[in-house]
RODO-2510 file (C-alpha; in nm, 4 decimals, decimal comma):
residues 463
     n   res          X          Y          Z
     1     m    -2,7124    -0,0176     3,2780
     2     a    -2,4480     0,0967     3,0323
     3     l    -2,3213     0,4165     2,8706
     4     i    -2,0517     0,4000     2,6044
     5     k    -1,8913     0,7215     2,4831
     6     s    -1,6988     0,6748     2,1615
     7     i    -1,5676     0,8806     1,8735
     8     s    -1,8701     0,7952     1,6604
     9     g    -2,1308     0,8961     1,9167
    10     i    -2,2907     0,7967     2,2434
    11     r    -2,4647     0,4662     2,3017
    12     g    -2,6366     0,3276     2,6068
    13     t    -2,9300     0,1574     2,7722
    14     i    -3,2412     0,3570     2,8529
    15     g    -3,3152     0,4281     3,2199
    16     g    -3,1023     0,4530     3,5321
    17     r    -2,8810     0,7264     3,6701
    18     a    -2,7287     1,0100     3,4698
    19     g    -2,3752     0,9270     3,3579
    20     e    -2,4381     0,5557     3,3938
    21     a    -2,6900     0,5005     3,1116
    22     l    -2,8458     0,6891     2,8220
    23     t    -3,0701     0,9110     3,0335
    24     p    -3,2406     1,2334     2,9179
    25     v    -2,9607     1,4272     3,0880
    26     d    -2,6960     1,2444     2,8852
    27     v    -2,8918     1,2821     2,5609
    28     v    -2,9144     1,6590     2,6104
    29     k    -2,5473     1,6888     2,7045
    30     f    -2,4148     1,5077     2,3998
    31     a    -2,6651     1,6610     2,1575
    32     a    -2,5529     2,0033     2,2813
    33     a    -2,1872     1,9071     2,2391
    34     f    -2,2382     1,7890     1,8822
    35     g    -2,4479     2,0910     1,7907
    36     t    -2,1793     2,3192     1,9290
    37     w    -1,9127     2,1378     1,7275
    38     v    -2,1166     2,1694     1,4059
    39     l    -2,1662     2,5439     1,4589
    40     k    -1,7976     2,6018     1,5349
    41     t    -1,6548     2,3923     1,2517
    42     t    -1,9010     2,4574     0,9697
    43     g    -2,0861     2,7764     1,0566
    44     n    -2,3921     2,5917     0,9267
    45     n    -2,6901     2,6008     1,1626
    46     t    -2,8960     2,3208     1,0063
    47     i    -2,8898     1,9578     1,1271
    48     v    -3,0852     1,6593     0,9927
    49     v    -3,2272     1,4177     1,2516
    50     g    -3,3725     1,0726     1,1803
    51     r    -3,4399     0,7596     1,3809
    52     d    -3,5121     0,3899     1,3694
    53     a    -3,8314     0,2523     1,5251
    54     r    -3,7057     0,1447     1,8650
    55     i    -3,9378     0,2155     2,1606
    56     s    -3,7295     0,4996     2,3071
    57     g    -3,6866     0,6723     1,9714
    58     e    -3,9642     0,9290     1,9987
    59     m    -3,8518     1,0397     2,3456
    60     v    -3,4860     1,0677     2,2467
    61     n    -3,5839     1,2489     1,9260
    62     k    -3,7745     1,5167     2,1169
    63     l    -3,4816     1,5718     2,3538
    64     v    -3,2282     1,5976     2,0714
    65     c    -3,4350     1,8304     1,8550
    66     a    -3,5257     2,0628     2,1442
    67     t    -3,1636     2,0781     2,2600
    68     l    -3,0365     2,1668     1,9136
    69     q    -3,3078     2,4306     1,8730
    70     g    -3,1901     2,5719     2,2043
    71     l    -2,8477     2,6236     2,0462
    72     g    -3,0041     2,8201     1,7603
    73     i    -2,9879     2,5275     1,5179
    74     n    -3,2602     2,4655     1,2589
    75     i    -3,3866     2,1064     1,2601
    76     i    -3,4986     1,9002     0,9632
    77     d    -3,6621     1,5962     1,1216
    78     v    -3,6985     1,3131     0,8686
    79     g    -3,8734     1,0943     1,1265
    80     l    -3,8722     0,7158     1,0963
    81     s    -3,5885     0,6523     0,8549
    82     t    -3,2772     0,4481     0,7863
    83     t    -2,9147     0,5265     0,8558
    84     p    -2,8212     0,5452     0,4851
    85     t    -3,1246     0,7653     0,4118
    86     v    -3,0125     1,0213     0,6708
    87     e    -2,6566     1,0003     0,5365
    88     m    -2,7831     1,0956     0,1916
    89     a    -3,0189     1,3642     0,3242
    90     v    -2,7464     1,5672     0,4998
    91     p    -2,5603     1,6850     0,1864
    92     d    -2,8831     1,6896    -0,0164
    93     m    -3,0304     1,9406     0,2291
    94     k    -2,7006     2,1283     0,2616
    95     a    -2,6959     2,0695     0,6368
    96     g    -2,3963     2,1073     0,8655
    97     g    -2,4369     1,7562     1,0046
    98     g    -2,6759     1,4820     1,0995
    99     i    -2,7786     1,2666     1,3939
   100     i    -2,9206     0,9179     1,3544
   101     l    -3,0994     0,7879     1,6621
   102     t    -3,0301     0,4166     1,6476
   103     a    -2,8373     0,1549     1,8377
   104     s    -2,8104    -0,0467     1,5163
   105     h    -2,8190    -0,4209     1,5962
   106     n    -2,8328    -0,3774     1,9760
   107     p    -3,1444    -0,5009     2,1638
   108     k    -3,4450    -0,2756     2,2235
   109     q    -3,3278    -0,1345     2,5589
   110     w    -3,0393     0,0384     2,3778
   111     n    -3,0358     0,3608     2,1817
   112     a    -2,7624     0,5878     2,0477
   113     l    -2,6764     0,9171     1,8845
   114     k    -2,4740     0,8444     1,5702
   115     l    -2,3033     1,1555     1,4406
   116     l    -2,2533     1,2635     1,0785
   117     n    -2,0446     1,5441     0,9294
   118     e    -2,1634     1,7796     0,6536
   119     k    -2,0859     1,5117     0,3904
   120     g    -2,3280     1,2702     0,5548
   121     e    -2,0400     1,0488     0,6689
   122     f    -1,9525     0,9385     1,0201
   123     i    -1,7283     1,1875     1,1962
   124     s    -1,3591     1,1040     1,2198
   125     d    -1,1618     0,9939     1,5233
   126     e    -1,0216     1,3433     1,5685
   127     e    -1,3624     1,5073     1,5302
   128     g    -1,5198     1,2613     1,7718
   129     k    -1,2623     1,3434     2,0374
   130     l    -1,3441     1,7138     2,0034
   131     v    -1,7149     1,6421     2,0533
   132     l    -1,6406     1,4314     2,3628
   133     e    -1,4200     1,7106     2,4984
   134     i    -1,6978     1,9671     2,4527
   135     a    -1,9375     1,7340     2,6349
   136     e    -1,6933     1,6701     2,9187
   137     k    -1,6345     2,0417     2,9742
   138     e    -1,9988     2,1291     2,9048
   139     a    -1,8553     2,3972     2,6772
   140     f    -2,1821     2,4907     2,5100
   141     e    -2,3856     2,8100     2,5258
   142     f    -2,7528     2,8244     2,4412
   143     a    -2,9208     3,0873     2,2256
   144     q    -3,1315     3,3815     2,3379
   145     v    -3,5093     3,3490     2,3006
   146     t    -3,5196     3,5475     1,9757
   147     e    -3,2471     3,3269     1,8217
   148     l    -3,3877     2,9799     1,8852
   149     g    -3,3687     2,7351     1,5958
   150     s    -3,6628     2,6317     1,3814
   151     y    -3,8125     2,2846     1,3422
   152     k    -3,9700     2,1181     1,0408
   153     n    -4,0621     1,7675     0,9314
   154     d    -3,9622     1,6227     0,5961
   155     n    -4,1113     1,2891     0,4910
   156     t    -3,9683     1,2881     0,1380
   157     t    -3,6185     1,1558     0,2069
   158     l    -3,6867     0,7820     0,1851
   159     e    -3,8594     0,8182    -0,1510
   160     k    -3,5664     1,0307    -0,2757
   161     h    -3,3261     0,7600    -0,1554
   162     i    -3,5131     0,4902    -0,3451
   163     q    -3,5373     0,6997    -0,6611
   164     a    -3,1605     0,7593    -0,6468
   165     i    -3,1075     0,3823    -0,6258
   166     l    -3,3358     0,3193    -0,9249
   167     a    -3,1388     0,5766    -1,1267
   168     l    -2,8092     0,3908    -1,0827
   169     p    -2,6825     0,2504    -1,4167
   170     l    -2,6091    -0,0920    -1,2647
   171     v    -2,9570    -0,1325    -1,1134
   172     d    -3,1650    -0,3061    -1,3811
   173     v    -3,5321    -0,2801    -1,2850
   174     k    -3,6470    -0,4538    -1,6037
   175     a    -3,4264    -0,7583    -1,5370
   176     i    -3,5621    -0,7857    -1,1826
   177     q    -3,9243    -0,7516    -1,2984
   178     e    -3,8822    -1,0204    -1,5622
   179     k    -3,7570    -1,2742    -1,3059
   180     n    -4,0787    -1,2311    -1,1043
   181     f    -3,8981    -1,3059    -0,7790
   182     s    -4,0844    -1,4377    -0,4761
   183     i    -3,9160    -1,2940    -0,1666
   184     a    -3,9602    -1,3282     0,2101
   185     i    -3,8367    -1,0387     0,4258
   186     d    -3,7631    -0,9943     0,7963
   187     c    -3,7351    -0,6296     0,9038
   188     v    -3,7283    -0,6911     1,2808
   189     n    -4,0209    -0,4492     1,3396
   190     s    -3,8115    -0,1427     1,2665
   191     t    -3,7835     0,1043     0,9807
   192     g    -3,6803    -0,1634     0,7327
   193     g    -4,0495    -0,2585     0,7502
   194     i    -4,1211     0,0711     0,5744
   195     a    -3,8160     0,0989     0,3483
   196     v    -3,7678    -0,2557     0,2163
   197     p    -4,1276    -0,3088     0,0899
   198     m    -4,1148     0,0379    -0,0717
   199     l    -3,7931    -0,0519    -0,2510
   200     l    -3,9124    -0,3953    -0,3632
   201     e    -4,2341    -0,2459    -0,5010
   202     a    -4,0320     0,0156    -0,6905
   203     l    -3,8143    -0,2651    -0,8309
   204     g    -4,1232    -0,4457    -0,9591
   205     v    -4,1205    -0,7343    -0,7099
   206     k    -4,4851    -0,8393    -0,6701
   207     t    -4,4641    -1,1373    -0,4333
   208     v    -4,3329    -1,0360    -0,0908
   209     e    -4,3941    -1,2306     0,2307
   210     k    -4,3551    -0,9819     0,5170
   211     l    -4,2270    -1,0986     0,8543
   212     f    -4,1931    -0,8461     1,1355
   213     c    -4,2516    -0,5348     0,9258
   214     e    -4,4538    -0,3350     1,1808
   215     p    -4,2218    -0,0441     1,2826
   216     d    -4,3130    -0,0444     1,6532
   217     g    -3,9689    -0,1255     1,7961
   218     n    -4,0774    -0,4551     1,9529
   219     f    -3,7984    -0,6667     1,8116
   220     p    -3,9272    -1,0263     1,7804
   221     h    -3,5765    -1,1706     1,8129
   222     n    -3,2209    -1,0520     1,8652
   223     p    -3,1974    -0,7847     1,5913
   224     e    -2,8457    -0,8675     1,4783
   225     p    -2,8874    -1,0499     1,1436
   226     l    -2,6860    -1,3589     1,2359
   227     p    -2,7925    -1,7161     1,1453
   228     e    -2,8919    -1,8067     1,5009
   229     n    -3,1385    -1,5124     1,5052
   230     l    -3,3035    -1,5892     1,1704
   231     r    -3,4625    -1,9270     1,2348
   232     e    -3,8220    -1,8147     1,1741
   233     i    -3,7708    -1,6694     0,8275
   234     s    -3,5475    -1,9635     0,7432
   235     k    -3,8334    -2,2039     0,8262
   236     v    -4,0811    -1,9972     0,6229
   237     i    -3,8548    -2,0109     0,3180
   238     e    -3,7799    -2,3787     0,3668
   239     k    -4,1519    -2,4638     0,3636
   240     g    -4,2564    -2,2178     0,0925
   241     k    -4,1649    -2,1483    -0,2671
   242     f    -3,9365    -1,8481    -0,2389
   243     d    -3,6411    -1,7455    -0,4497
   244     l    -3,4655    -1,5846    -0,1540
   245     g    -3,4987    -1,4145     0,1818
   246     i    -3,3868    -1,0642     0,2769
   247     v    -3,3060    -0,9556     0,6330
   248     v    -3,1977    -0,6124     0,7564
   249     d    -3,1018    -0,4780     1,0966
   250     p    -3,3044    -0,2031     1,2735
   251     d    -3,1380     0,0912     1,0935
   252     v    -3,1050    -0,0866     0,7553
   253     d    -2,7296    -0,0601     0,7018
   254     r    -2,6657    -0,4364     0,7182
   255     l    -2,8000    -0,6911     0,4727
   256     a    -2,8258    -1,0673     0,5195
   257     l    -2,9544    -1,3031     0,2494
   258     i    -3,1161    -1,6455     0,2728
   259     n    -3,1088    -1,9140     0,0043
   260     e    -3,4154    -2,0683    -0,1576
   261     d    -3,3789    -2,3786     0,0625
   262     g    -3,3707    -2,1801     0,3885
   263     s    -2,9930    -2,2012     0,4327
   264     m    -2,7817    -1,8918     0,4852
   265     f    -2,6100    -1,7233     0,1920
   266     g    -2,3640    -1,5943     0,4556
   267     e    -2,3387    -1,2327     0,5706
   268     e    -1,9714    -1,2300     0,4686
   269     y    -2,0804    -1,3082     0,1119
   270     t    -2,3314    -1,0231     0,0754
   271     l    -2,0445    -0,7874    -0,0082
   272     v    -1,8611    -1,0529    -0,2110
   273     a    -2,1609    -1,1124    -0,4408
   274     v    -2,2381    -0,7435    -0,4916
   275     a    -1,8701    -0,6691    -0,5558
   276     d    -1,8578    -0,9511    -0,8096
   277     y    -2,1453    -0,7903    -0,9994
   278     i    -1,9898    -0,4422    -0,9874
   279     l    -1,6503    -0,5726    -1,1016
   280     q    -1,8090    -0,7572    -1,3944
   281     n    -1,9253    -0,4186    -1,5204
   282     q    -1,6579    -0,1802    -1,3957
   283     k    -1,2853    -0,2341    -1,3486
   284     g    -1,1575    -0,1159    -1,0146
   285     n    -1,0398    -0,1762    -0,6612
   286     t    -1,2210    -0,2971    -0,3506
   287     v    -1,1864    -0,2473     0,0245
   288     s    -1,3120    -0,4317     0,3321
   289     n    -1,1938    -0,4406     0,6912
   290     l    -0,9254    -0,6714     0,8253
   291     s    -1,1786    -0,9089     0,9822
   292     s    -1,3709    -0,9700     0,6588
   293     t    -1,3434    -1,2767     0,4372
   294     r    -1,0589    -1,3269     0,1920
   295     a    -1,3199    -1,4139    -0,0731
   296     l    -1,3493    -1,0435    -0,1644
   297     r    -0,9767    -1,0339    -0,2398
   298     d    -1,0061    -1,3461    -0,4547
   299     v    -1,2997    -1,2045    -0,6542
   300     t    -1,1266    -0,8678    -0,6948
   301     e    -0,7958    -1,0076    -0,8166
   302     k    -0,9750    -1,2444    -1,0554
   303     a    -1,1421    -0,9378    -1,2095
   304     g    -0,8070    -0,7603    -1,2471
   305     g    -0,8459    -0,5171    -0,9566
   306     d    -0,6547    -0,4617    -0,6335
   307     y    -0,7927    -0,5396    -0,2888
   308     y    -0,7069    -0,3326     0,0180
   309     a    -0,7768    -0,3989     0,3872
   310     a    -0,8767    -0,1208     0,6278
   311     a    -0,8944    -0,1055     1,0049
   312     v    -1,2264    -0,2186     1,1510
   313     g    -1,4902     0,0554     1,1498
   314     e    -1,6981     0,2131     0,8747
   315     v    -1,5101     0,5440     0,8786
   316     n    -1,1808     0,3577     0,8274
   317     v    -1,3205     0,1593     0,5343
   318     v    -1,4546     0,4791     0,3749
   319     n    -1,1195     0,6572     0,4131
   320     m    -0,9388     0,3633     0,2516
   321     m    -1,1949     0,3483    -0,0296
   322     k    -1,1348     0,7144    -0,1085
   323     a    -0,7564     0,6746    -0,0908
   324     r    -0,7608     0,3719    -0,3253
   325     n    -1,0425     0,4928    -0,5506
   326     a    -1,2426     0,1767    -0,4777
   327     v    -1,5539     0,1086    -0,6842
   328     i    -1,7134    -0,1000    -0,4069
   329     g    -1,6350    -0,1766    -0,0447
   330     g    -1,7803    -0,2462     0,2951
   331     e    -1,7649    -0,4855     0,5859
   332     g    -1,8173    -0,8576     0,6249
   333     n    -2,1191    -0,8003     0,8499
   334     g    -2,3387    -0,7417     0,5450
   335     g    -2,2430    -0,3774     0,5019
   336     i    -2,2329    -0,2558     0,1394
   337     i    -2,0696     0,0798     0,0589
   338     y    -2,1302     0,1829    -0,3021
   339     p    -1,9678     0,5240    -0,3667
   340     e    -2,1664     0,5753    -0,6872
   341     l    -2,4567     0,6477    -0,4474
   342     h    -2,2876     0,7601    -0,1226
   343     y    -2,0109     0,6658     0,1212
   344     g    -2,2078     0,4743     0,3804
   345     r    -2,3235     0,1184     0,4479
   346     d    -2,6565     0,0828     0,2719
   347     a    -2,8710    -0,2327     0,2731
   348     l    -3,1187    -0,0794     0,0271
   349     v    -2,8681    -0,0249    -0,2522
   350     g    -2,7263    -0,3673    -0,1638
   351     i    -3,0692    -0,5253    -0,2231
   352     a    -3,1124    -0,3532    -0,5613
   353     l    -2,7638    -0,4463    -0,6841
   354     f    -2,7880    -0,8036    -0,5583
   355     l    -3,1292    -0,8662    -0,7157
   356     t    -2,9957    -0,7326    -1,0456
   357     h    -2,6964    -0,9664    -1,0155
   358     l    -2,9164    -1,2657    -0,9295
   359     a    -3,1552    -1,1893    -1,2148
   360     k    -2,8805    -1,1525    -1,4737
   361     s    -2,6908    -1,4596    -1,3519
   362     g    -2,9852    -1,6912    -1,4185
   363     l    -2,8786    -1,8942    -1,1141
   364     s    -3,0550    -1,9899    -0,7931
   365     m    -2,9199    -1,8529    -0,4659
   366     t    -2,7445    -2,1778    -0,3744
   367     r    -2,5856    -2,2096    -0,7182
   368     l    -2,4705    -1,8466    -0,7137
   369     r    -2,3197    -1,8929    -0,3675
   370     a    -2,1329    -2,2024    -0,4937
   371     t    -1,9525    -1,9889    -0,7542
   372     y    -1,7580    -1,8089    -0,4796
   373     p    -1,4587    -1,9358    -0,2801
   374     g    -1,5693    -2,1239     0,0292
   375     y    -1,4216    -1,9784     0,3467
   376     f    -1,5291    -2,0037     0,7098
   377     i    -1,4551    -1,7573     0,9900
   378     s    -1,4149    -1,8658     1,3517
   379     k    -1,4869    -1,5830     1,5983
   380     n    -1,3406    -1,6131     1,9464
   381     k    -1,2169    -1,4054     2,2365
   382     i    -0,9817    -1,4571     2,5276
   383     e    -1,0473    -1,2769     2,8556
   384     l    -0,7380    -1,1624     3,0396
   385     t    -0,6800    -1,0393     3,3912
   386     p    -0,6587    -0,6582     3,4253
   387     e    -0,2857    -0,6639     3,5008
   388     v    -0,1998    -0,8207     3,1642
   389     n    -0,0488    -0,5713     2,9190
   390     v    -0,2546    -0,6507     2,6081
   391     d    -0,0430    -0,4320     2,3804
   392     e     0,2706    -0,6170     2,4879
   393     v     0,1041    -0,9527     2,4213
   394     l     0,0187    -0,8402     2,0674
   395     v     0,3768    -0,7248     2,0082
   396     q     0,5076    -1,0634     2,1185
   397     m     0,2621    -1,2406     1,8884
   398     q     0,3883    -1,0243     1,6047
   399     e     0,7478    -1,1227     1,6864
   400     r     0,6570    -1,4898     1,7174
   401     y     0,5140    -1,4940     1,3629
   402     a     0,7566    -1,2440     1,2093
   403     k     0,8217    -1,4738     0,9107
   404     q     0,4554    -1,4527     0,8031
   405     p     0,2924    -1,1559     0,6259
   406     i     0,1635    -0,9293     0,9042
   407     n    -0,0641    -0,6234     0,9058
   408     t    -0,0607    -0,4033     1,2182
   409     i    -0,2916    -0,1138     1,1258
   410     d    -0,5554    -0,2542     1,3621
   411     g    -0,4220    -0,5062     1,6105
   412     v    -0,2243    -0,7873     1,4465
   413     k    -0,3353    -0,9803     1,1382
   414     i    -0,1200    -1,2797     1,0435
   415     e    -0,1534    -1,4522     0,7065
   416     f    -0,0824    -1,8197     0,6437
   417     g    -0,1272    -1,8545     0,2686
   418     k    -0,5022    -1,8185     0,2157
   419     e    -0,5683    -1,8560     0,5889
   420     w    -0,5431    -1,5708     0,8386
   421     v    -0,5853    -1,4780     1,2036
   422     h    -0,6768    -1,1297     1,3239
   423     l    -0,6123    -1,0263     1,6856
   424     r    -0,7773    -0,7084     1,8165
   425     k    -0,7883    -0,5762     2,1693
   426     s    -1,1031    -0,4323     2,3246
   427     n    -1,0901    -0,0634     2,4122
   428     t    -1,3084    -0,1093     2,7185
   429     e    -1,1997    -0,4356     2,8812
   430     p    -0,9005    -0,6753     2,8973
   431     i    -1,0106    -0,8900     2,6032
   432     i    -0,8407    -0,9961     2,2810
   433     r    -1,0805    -1,0822     1,9986
   434     i    -0,9477    -1,3577     1,7731
   435     y    -1,0903    -1,4109     1,4241
   436     a    -0,9522    -1,6902     1,2061
   437     e    -1,0470    -1,7893     0,8513
   438     s    -0,9855    -2,1098     0,6584
   439     d    -1,1567    -2,3359     0,4068
   440     s    -1,3471    -2,5285     0,6746
   441     n    -1,4971    -2,4508     1,0142
   442     a    -1,2817    -2,7161     1,1800
   443     t    -0,9586    -2,5758     1,0358
   444     a    -1,0548    -2,2193     1,1250
   445     d    -1,1330    -2,3272     1,4834
   446     h    -0,8027    -2,5175     1,5007
   447     l    -0,6107    -2,2112     1,3812
   448     a    -0,7833    -1,9878     1,6346
   449     n    -0,7159    -2,2346     1,9166
   450     k    -0,3474    -2,2497     1,8190
   451     i    -0,3228    -1,8701     1,8507
   452     i    -0,5124    -1,8736     2,1819
   453     a    -0,2640    -2,1329     2,3126
   454     d     0,0247    -1,9075     2,2043
   455     i    -0,1268    -1,6132     2,3917
   456     k    -0,1731    -1,8201     2,7069
   457     e     0,1874    -1,9367     2,6830
   458     i     0,3121    -1,5762     2,6547
   459     i     0,1038    -1,4760     2,9575
   460     s     0,2207    -1,7708     3,1674
   461     v     0,5865    -1,6932     3,0917
   462     k     0,5299    -1,3339     3,2025
   463     a     0,3677    -1,4513     3,5224
***
């Protein structure tokens, strides 16, 4: 059993003892804390609630909504939805905040309360700490019986989201229709099974092979859209006559694409391809996090823009995008943030922009992918004993490579020409995560292993 309290919300496994997992007691406690924070900071007593299709969703939804009503908060329940849809609904409905009930790519035994401010964006580090403090102190007071909040359902938000996507100047429905794409989709039996077919129909795509589109929360495979979890759709595409495959995670904020031959387009290249299309039509800057591929920087600079790297985490990417006036940004996990629509990772707008790009390019998926720089990321971690001072190890690594360009806004990122290594410590256990990128898997692995050897040498000297 697990319960993780973080600045962006509370996440845990269902069942077990209070305080040790995401039990009804914990759901009520943290919903009350967030509701209290919204009332104190905004004076707005309306909150939007939506959820993905995981098995525990209905139960957690009832607990959250009842708790917030108990605080005197009016609930707009948008039901089965997507994370980006709820993000857009909060400001559209002039609410004081939002809660998305989803554990994103985590397996079905997990659920979470993801917390949004009045702009429909994830709350900041500082705001998250205040919510956790309210929860810890149980500093909430419930309303009298005559002041309880109201509750209403609203099933219009997904359609509004799709219509807003269709209205974007760079989404060309006619171009997509004329290509008559044949597409296979895997929506992991969550709300993407509702949203993605709706979007594709609105875009004029007539041939759609649906895999795992029943929103019952019974994930047929690990729901994180990584190559090792996408073998079934890959085989379907390989045997059939499809132009591409589309895969989303349970809350539809990550987008993975599959080539016409069943091979992976690469989740790192979802953002690269969409950014390429945006930059062809609009001069500007881009942002991704420090652990994302250098290919975005290459594409951006080729188009005459500036690339900026943010600390890992959606809220950090969004803040950097605003500071640098970026026209497109996101994360290398398939997260597209297109500010023309809203400041949140959104697989639906990513699908519409990518299909427009593919249609206008006149290329197949494999040929389009070949137009981008070829980089490979090696993802590793080194487990340390509890007595090791991880921060000190990172400082020594920084000193050891002081002659190289170094970024320390989130761990230590060291650049070696077009290669890089990013070292980040875990906040919950003595682990250093080590990401390395190069122009081949073998070279990236070699670079990562060299850094791991350096870390072990530093530790052994200390011992």
